[in-house]
PDB file as gemmi writes it, atoms N, CA and C in Angstrom:
CRYST1    1.000    1.000    1.000  90.00  90.00  90.00 P 1                      
ATOM      1  N   MET A   1       2.113 -16.835   0.913  1.00  0.00           N  
ATOM      2  CA  MET A   1       1.477 -16.010   2.253  1.00  0.00           C  
ATOM      3  C   MET A   1       1.159 -17.162   3.453  1.00  0.00           C  
ATOM      4  N   THR A   2       1.396 -16.838   4.623  1.00  0.00           N  
ATOM      5  CA  THR A   2       0.859 -17.795   5.569  1.00  0.00           C  
ATOM      6  C   THR A   2      -0.455 -17.728   6.057  1.00  0.00           C  
ATOM      7  N   ALA A   3      -0.880 -18.389   6.797  1.00  0.00           N  
ATOM      8  CA  ALA A   3      -2.310 -18.400   7.310  1.00  0.00           C  
ATOM      9  C   ALA A   3      -2.509 -17.346   8.373  1.00  0.00           C  
ATOM     10  N   THR A   4      -1.341 -17.071   9.168  1.00  0.00           N  
ATOM     11  CA  THR A   4      -1.337 -15.797   9.721  1.00  0.00           C  
ATOM     12  C   THR A   4      -1.098 -14.173   9.154  1.00  0.00           C  
ATOM     13  N   ALA A   5      -0.687 -14.541   7.961  1.00  0.00           N  
ATOM     14  CA  ALA A   5      -0.285 -13.107   7.447  1.00  0.00           C  
ATOM     15  C   ALA A   5      -1.510 -12.179   7.466  1.00  0.00           C  
ATOM     16  N   ARG A   6      -1.016 -10.713   7.806  1.00  0.00           N  
ATOM     17  CA  ARG A   6      -2.084  -9.899   7.493  1.00  0.00           C  
ATOM     18  C   ARG A   6      -1.912  -8.687   6.661  1.00  0.00           C  
ATOM     19  N   LEU A   7      -2.986  -7.882   6.237  1.00  0.00           N  
ATOM     20  CA  LEU A   7      -2.924  -6.698   5.512  1.00  0.00           C  
ATOM     21  C   LEU A   7      -2.934  -5.773   6.295  1.00  0.00           C  
ATOM     22  N   THR A   8      -1.733  -4.997   6.044  1.00  0.00           N  
ATOM     23  CA  THR A   8      -1.492  -3.714   7.239  1.00  0.00           C  
ATOM     24  C   THR A   8      -2.254  -2.496   6.551  1.00  0.00           C  
ATOM     25  N   VAL A   9      -3.309  -1.842   7.252  1.00  0.00           N  
ATOM     26  CA  VAL A   9      -3.777  -0.728   6.368  1.00  0.00           C  
ATOM     27  C   VAL A   9      -3.831   0.415   7.420  1.00  0.00           C  
ATOM     28  N   GLU A  10      -3.673   1.716   7.024  1.00  0.00           N  
ATOM     29  CA  GLU A  10      -4.055   2.747   7.701  1.00  0.00           C  
ATOM     30  C   GLU A  10      -5.274   3.463   7.562  1.00  0.00           C  
ATOM     31  N   PRO A  11      -5.331   4.220   8.511  1.00  0.00           N  
ATOM     32  CA  PRO A  11      -7.351   4.878   8.611  1.00  0.00           C  
ATOM     33  C   PRO A  11      -7.470   5.385   7.624  1.00  0.00           C  
ATOM     34  N   GLY A  12      -6.221   6.003   6.563  1.00  0.00           N  
ATOM     35  CA  GLY A  12      -7.236   6.743   5.415  1.00  0.00           C  
ATOM     36  C   GLY A  12      -7.656   5.782   4.242  1.00  0.00           C  
ATOM     37  N   PHE A  13      -7.843   4.434   4.614  1.00  0.00           N  
ATOM     38  CA  PHE A  13      -8.535   3.457   3.893  1.00  0.00           C  
ATOM     39  C   PHE A  13      -9.818   3.516   3.558  1.00  0.00           C  
ATOM     40  N   GLY A  14     -10.304   3.974   4.784  1.00  0.00           N  
ATOM     41  CA  GLY A  14     -11.639   4.047   5.325  1.00  0.00           C  
ATOM     42  C   GLY A  14     -12.461   2.670   5.741  1.00  0.00           C  
ATOM     43  N   GLN A  15     -13.209   2.928   6.745  1.00  0.00           N  
ATOM     44  CA  GLN A  15     -14.487   1.434   6.815  1.00  0.00           C  
ATOM     45  C   GLN A  15     -14.624   0.872   5.631  1.00  0.00           C  
ATOM     46  N   ASP A  16     -15.268   1.744   4.617  1.00  0.00           N  
ATOM     47  CA  ASP A  16     -15.960   0.742   3.631  1.00  0.00           C  
ATOM     48  C   ASP A  16     -14.729  -0.441   2.930  1.00  0.00           C  
ATOM     49  N   VAL A  17     -13.703   0.507   2.845  1.00  0.00           N  
ATOM     50  CA  VAL A  17     -12.696  -0.281   2.013  1.00  0.00           C  
ATOM     51  C   VAL A  17     -12.024  -1.340   2.940  1.00  0.00           C  
ATOM     52  N   ALA A  18     -11.676  -0.938   4.309  1.00  0.00           N  
ATOM     53  CA  ALA A  18     -11.720  -2.247   5.042  1.00  0.00           C  
ATOM     54  C   ALA A  18     -12.589  -3.227   5.154  1.00  0.00           C  
ATOM     55  N   ARG A  19     -13.904  -3.175   5.280  1.00  0.00           N  
ATOM     56  CA  ARG A  19     -15.108  -3.866   5.168  1.00  0.00           C  
ATOM     57  C   ARG A  19     -15.067  -4.977   3.892  1.00  0.00           C  
ATOM     58  N   GLY A  20     -14.786  -4.287   2.879  1.00  0.00           N  
ATOM     59  CA  GLY A  20     -14.597  -4.697   1.740  1.00  0.00           C  
ATOM     60  C   GLY A  20     -13.443  -5.847   1.560  1.00  0.00           C  
ATOM     61  N   LEU A  21     -12.275  -5.412   2.008  1.00  0.00           N  
ATOM     62  CA  LEU A  21     -10.724  -6.283   1.834  1.00  0.00           C  
ATOM     63  C   LEU A  21     -11.141  -7.702   2.966  1.00  0.00           C  
ATOM     64  N   GLU A  22     -11.780  -7.408   4.011  1.00  0.00           N  
ATOM     65  CA  GLU A  22     -12.246  -8.527   4.954  1.00  0.00           C  
ATOM     66  C   GLU A  22     -13.226  -9.226   4.338  1.00  0.00           C  
ATOM     67  N   ALA A  23     -14.256  -8.590   3.544  1.00  0.00           N  
ATOM     68  CA  ALA A  23     -15.334  -9.387   3.159  1.00  0.00           C  
ATOM     69  C   ALA A  23     -14.628 -10.409   1.895  1.00  0.00           C  
ATOM     70  N   LEU A  24     -13.356 -10.107   1.415  1.00  0.00           N  
ATOM     71  CA  LEU A  24     -12.652 -11.155   0.099  1.00  0.00           C  
ATOM     72  C   LEU A  24     -11.728 -11.913   0.949  1.00  0.00           C  
ATOM     73  N   GLY A  25     -11.931 -11.876   2.712  1.00  0.00           N  
ATOM     74  CA  GLY A  25     -11.162 -12.914   3.320  1.00  0.00           C  
ATOM     75  C   GLY A  25      -9.683 -12.634   3.696  1.00  0.00           C  
ATOM     76  N   HIS A  26      -9.169 -11.364   3.498  1.00  0.00           N  
ATOM     77  CA  HIS A  26      -8.177 -10.572   4.283  1.00  0.00           C  
ATOM     78  C   HIS A  26      -8.489 -10.362   5.613  1.00  0.00           C  
ATOM     79  N   ARG A  27      -7.294 -10.661   6.364  1.00  0.00           N  
ATOM     80  CA  ARG A  27      -7.303 -10.358   7.933  1.00  0.00           C  
ATOM     81  C   ARG A  27      -6.226  -9.133   7.973  1.00  0.00           C  
ATOM     82  N   LEU A  28      -6.841  -8.068   8.464  1.00  0.00           N  
ATOM     83  CA  LEU A  28      -6.206  -6.803   8.470  1.00  0.00           C  
ATOM     84  C   LEU A  28      -5.528  -6.633   9.959  1.00  0.00           C  
ATOM     85  N   ASN A  29      -4.730  -5.938   9.828  1.00  0.00           N  
ATOM     86  CA  ASN A  29      -3.732  -5.243  10.839  1.00  0.00           C  
ATOM     87  C   ASN A  29      -3.972  -3.689  10.695  1.00  0.00           C  
ATOM     88  N   ARG A  30      -4.859  -3.269  11.646  1.00  0.00           N  
ATOM     89  CA  ARG A  30      -5.095  -1.756  11.739  1.00  0.00           C  
ATOM     90  C   ARG A  30      -3.936  -0.808  12.297  1.00  0.00           C  
ATOM     91  N   VAL A  31      -3.440   0.151  11.699  1.00  0.00           N  
ATOM     92  CA  VAL A  31      -2.520   0.586  12.547  1.00  0.00           C  
ATOM     93  C   VAL A  31      -2.807   2.400  12.544  1.00  0.00           C  
ATOM     94  N   GLY A  32      -2.206   3.471  13.002  1.00  0.00           N  
ATOM     95  CA  GLY A  32      -2.261   4.507  12.685  1.00  0.00           C  
ATOM     96  C   GLY A  32      -1.495   5.010  11.694  1.00  0.00           C  
ATOM     97  N   PRO A  33      -1.604   6.239  11.036  1.00  0.00           N  
ATOM     98  CA  PRO A  33      -0.246   6.886   9.915  1.00  0.00           C  
ATOM     99  C   PRO A  33       0.888   6.503  10.342  1.00  0.00           C  
ATOM    100  N   LEU A  34       1.387   6.058   9.852  1.00  0.00           N  
ATOM    101  CA  LEU A  34       2.857   5.521   9.216  1.00  0.00           C  
ATOM    102  C   LEU A  34       3.243   4.649  10.618  1.00  0.00           C  
ATOM    103  N   GLU A  35       2.502   4.077  11.308  1.00  0.00           N  
ATOM    104  CA  GLU A  35       2.958   3.290  12.216  1.00  0.00           C  
ATOM    105  C   GLU A  35       3.173   1.657  11.743  1.00  0.00           C  
ATOM    106  N   GLY A  36       2.877   1.378  10.434  1.00  0.00           N  
ATOM    107  CA  GLY A  36       2.977   0.041  10.132  1.00  0.00           C  
ATOM    108  C   GLY A  36       4.321  -0.026   9.785  1.00  0.00           C  
ATOM    109  N   PRO A  37       5.222  -1.606   9.664  1.00  0.00           N  
ATOM    110  CA  PRO A  37       6.055  -1.613   9.032  1.00  0.00           C  
ATOM    111  C   PRO A  37       6.508  -1.700   7.517  1.00  0.00           C  
ATOM    112  N   SER A  38       5.481  -1.253   7.119  1.00  0.00           N  
ATOM    113  CA  SER A  38       5.658  -0.990   5.590  1.00  0.00           C  
ATOM    114  C   SER A  38       4.530  -0.307   5.197  1.00  0.00           C  
ATOM    115  N   CYS A  39       4.496   0.945   6.038  1.00  0.00           N  
ATOM    116  CA  CYS A  39       3.545   2.052   5.462  1.00  0.00           C  
ATOM    117  C   CYS A  39       3.989   3.044   4.966  1.00  0.00           C  
ATOM    118  N   SER A  40       4.638   2.619   3.495  1.00  0.00           N  
ATOM    119  CA  SER A  40       4.977   3.743   2.508  1.00  0.00           C  
ATOM    120  C   SER A  40       5.340   3.011   1.415  1.00  0.00           C  
ATOM    121  N   VAL A  41       5.550   3.587   0.463  1.00  0.00           N  
ATOM    122  CA  VAL A  41       5.791   2.747  -0.988  1.00  0.00           C  
ATOM    123  C   VAL A  41       6.212   3.603  -1.931  1.00  0.00           C  
ATOM    124  N   GLN A  42       7.366   3.039  -2.695  1.00  0.00           N  
ATOM    125  CA  GLN A  42       8.148   3.770  -4.023  1.00  0.00           C  
ATOM    126  C   GLN A  42       7.200   3.063  -4.961  1.00  0.00           C  
ATOM    127  N   ALA A  43       6.809   3.163  -6.231  1.00  0.00           N  
ATOM    128  CA  ALA A  43       6.330   2.614  -7.206  1.00  0.00           C  
ATOM    129  C   ALA A  43       6.868   2.777  -8.462  1.00  0.00           C  
ATOM    130  N   ILE A  44       6.747   1.992  -9.406  1.00  0.00           N  
ATOM    131  CA  ILE A  44       7.066   2.098 -10.924  1.00  0.00           C  
ATOM    132  C   ILE A  44       5.800   1.622 -11.755  1.00  0.00           C  
ATOM    133  N   ARG A  45       5.077   2.452 -12.557  1.00  0.00           N  
ATOM    134  CA  ARG A  45       4.147   1.981 -13.045  1.00  0.00           C  
ATOM    135  C   ARG A  45       4.672   2.003 -14.731  1.00  0.00           C  
ATOM    136  N   VAL A  46       4.399   1.092 -15.654  1.00  0.00           N  
ATOM    137  CA  VAL A  46       4.766   0.849 -16.808  1.00  0.00           C  
ATOM    138  C   VAL A  46       3.291   1.100 -17.423  1.00  0.00           C  
ATOM    139  N   ALA A  47       3.024   2.331 -18.255  1.00  0.00           N  
ATOM    140  CA  ALA A  47       2.299   2.441 -19.309  1.00  0.00           C  
ATOM    141  C   ALA A  47       1.826   1.710 -20.490  1.00  0.00           C  
ATOM    142  N   GLU A  48       0.587   1.380 -21.187  1.00  0.00           N  
ATOM    143  CA  GLU A  48       0.450   0.778 -22.393  1.00  0.00           C  
ATOM    144  C   GLU A  48       1.553   1.007 -23.358  1.00  0.00           C  
ATOM    145  N   ASN A  49       2.016   2.570 -23.468  1.00  0.00           N  
ATOM    146  CA  ASN A  49       2.683   2.739 -24.373  1.00  0.00           C  
ATOM    147  C   ASN A  49       4.259   2.492 -24.242  1.00  0.00           C  
ATOM    148  N   GLY A  50       4.717   2.032 -22.917  1.00  0.00           N  
ATOM    149  CA  GLY A  50       5.867   1.534 -22.526  1.00  0.00           C  
ATOM    150  C   GLY A  50       6.618   2.834 -21.676  1.00  0.00           C  
ATOM    151  N   MET A  51       5.816   3.642 -21.530  1.00  0.00           N  
ATOM    152  CA  MET A  51       6.739   4.960 -20.748  1.00  0.00           C  
ATOM    153  C   MET A  51       6.583   4.412 -19.261  1.00  0.00           C  
ATOM    154  N   ARG A  52       7.455   4.960 -18.628  1.00  0.00           N  
ATOM    155  CA  ARG A  52       7.444   4.423 -16.941  1.00  0.00           C  
ATOM    156  C   ARG A  52       7.266   5.873 -16.379  1.00  0.00           C  
ATOM    157  N   ILE A  53       6.580   5.793 -15.493  1.00  0.00           N  
ATOM    158  CA  ILE A  53       6.205   6.555 -14.492  1.00  0.00           C  
ATOM    159  C   ILE A  53       6.449   6.295 -12.755  1.00  0.00           C  
ATOM    160  N   ALA A  54       7.232   7.169 -12.583  1.00  0.00           N  
ATOM    161  CA  ALA A  54       7.823   6.551 -10.890  1.00  0.00           C  
ATOM    162  C   ALA A  54       7.182   7.490  -9.732  1.00  0.00           C  
ATOM    163  N   GLY A  55       6.963   6.986  -8.704  1.00  0.00           N  
ATOM    164  CA  GLY A  55       6.465   7.834  -7.521  1.00  0.00           C  
ATOM    165  C   GLY A  55       6.812   7.092  -6.377  1.00  0.00           C  
ATOM    166  N   SER A  56       7.107   8.394  -5.175  1.00  0.00           N  
ATOM    167  CA  SER A  56       7.400   7.944  -3.939  1.00  0.00           C  
ATOM    168  C   SER A  56       6.571   8.334  -3.049  1.00  0.00           C  
ATOM    169  N   ASP A  57       5.994   7.773  -1.951  1.00  0.00           N  
ATOM    170  CA  ASP A  57       5.433   8.145  -0.731  1.00  0.00           C  
ATOM    171  C   ASP A  57       6.120   9.616  -0.123  1.00  0.00           C  
ATOM    172  N   PRO A  58       5.109  10.559  -0.324  1.00  0.00           N  
ATOM    173  CA  PRO A  58       5.754  11.960   0.020  1.00  0.00           C  
ATOM    174  C   PRO A  58       5.756  11.987   1.460  1.00  0.00           C  
ATOM    175  N   ARG A  59       5.480  11.173   2.250  1.00  0.00           N  
ATOM    176  CA  ARG A  59       5.421  10.895   3.910  1.00  0.00           C  
ATOM    177  C   ARG A  59       7.151  10.532   4.281  1.00  0.00           C  
ATOM    178  N   ARG A  60       7.720   9.764   3.693  1.00  0.00           N  
ATOM    179  CA  ARG A  60       8.714   9.355   4.024  1.00  0.00           C  
ATOM    180  C   ARG A  60      10.103  10.006   3.115  1.00  0.00           C  
ATOM    181  N   ASP A  61      11.042   9.597   3.540  1.00  0.00           N  
ATOM    182  CA  ASP A  61      12.242   9.698   2.522  1.00  0.00           C  
ATOM    183  C   ASP A  61      12.596   8.561   1.717  1.00  0.00           C  
ATOM    184  N   GLY A  62      12.352   8.773   0.566  1.00  0.00           N  
ATOM    185  CA  GLY A  62      12.568   8.000  -0.536  1.00  0.00           C  
ATOM    186  C   GLY A  62      12.841   8.349  -1.626  1.00  0.00           C  
ATOM    187  N   TRP A  63      12.976   7.746  -2.909  1.00  0.00           N  
ATOM    188  CA  TRP A  63      12.775   8.280  -4.184  1.00  0.00           C  
ATOM    189  C   TRP A  63      12.478   6.901  -5.257  1.00  0.00           C  
ATOM    190  N   ALA A  64      12.106   7.213  -6.500  1.00  0.00           N  
ATOM    191  CA  ALA A  64      11.554   6.227  -7.303  1.00  0.00           C  
ATOM    192  C   ALA A  64      12.128   6.905  -8.692  1.00  0.00           C  
ATOM    193  N   ALA A  65      12.818   6.108  -9.287  1.00  0.00           N  
ATOM    194  CA  ALA A  65      13.272   6.212 -10.613  1.00  0.00           C  
ATOM    195  C   ALA A  65      13.039   5.447 -11.817  1.00  0.00           C  
ATOM    196  N   ALA A  66      12.611   5.571 -12.925  1.00  0.00           N  
ATOM    197  CA  ALA A  66      12.265   4.963 -14.065  1.00  0.00           C  
ATOM    198  C   ALA A  66      12.875   5.436 -15.338  1.00  0.00           C  
ATOM    199  N   TRP A  67      13.613   4.566 -15.846  1.00  0.00           N  
ATOM    200  CA  TRP A  67      14.265   4.613 -17.116  1.00  0.00           C  
ATOM    201  C   TRP A  67      14.181   3.739 -18.180  1.00  0.00           C  
TER     202      TRP A  67                                                      
END                                                                             
């Protein structure tokens, strides 16, 4: 990460979360809903028992798969 890097956050995070992130040293780029360059996510969680659970941000077109 470079010194100019910023964490993009949408309004849904709330002011308490934003202030907490800033208190930890993060520089924030506040954007409106779905306005940031990467404001959606597809993720795969690996549970302790090895089961994989996939999820995709319902606000965008996308899929997540795990096997």
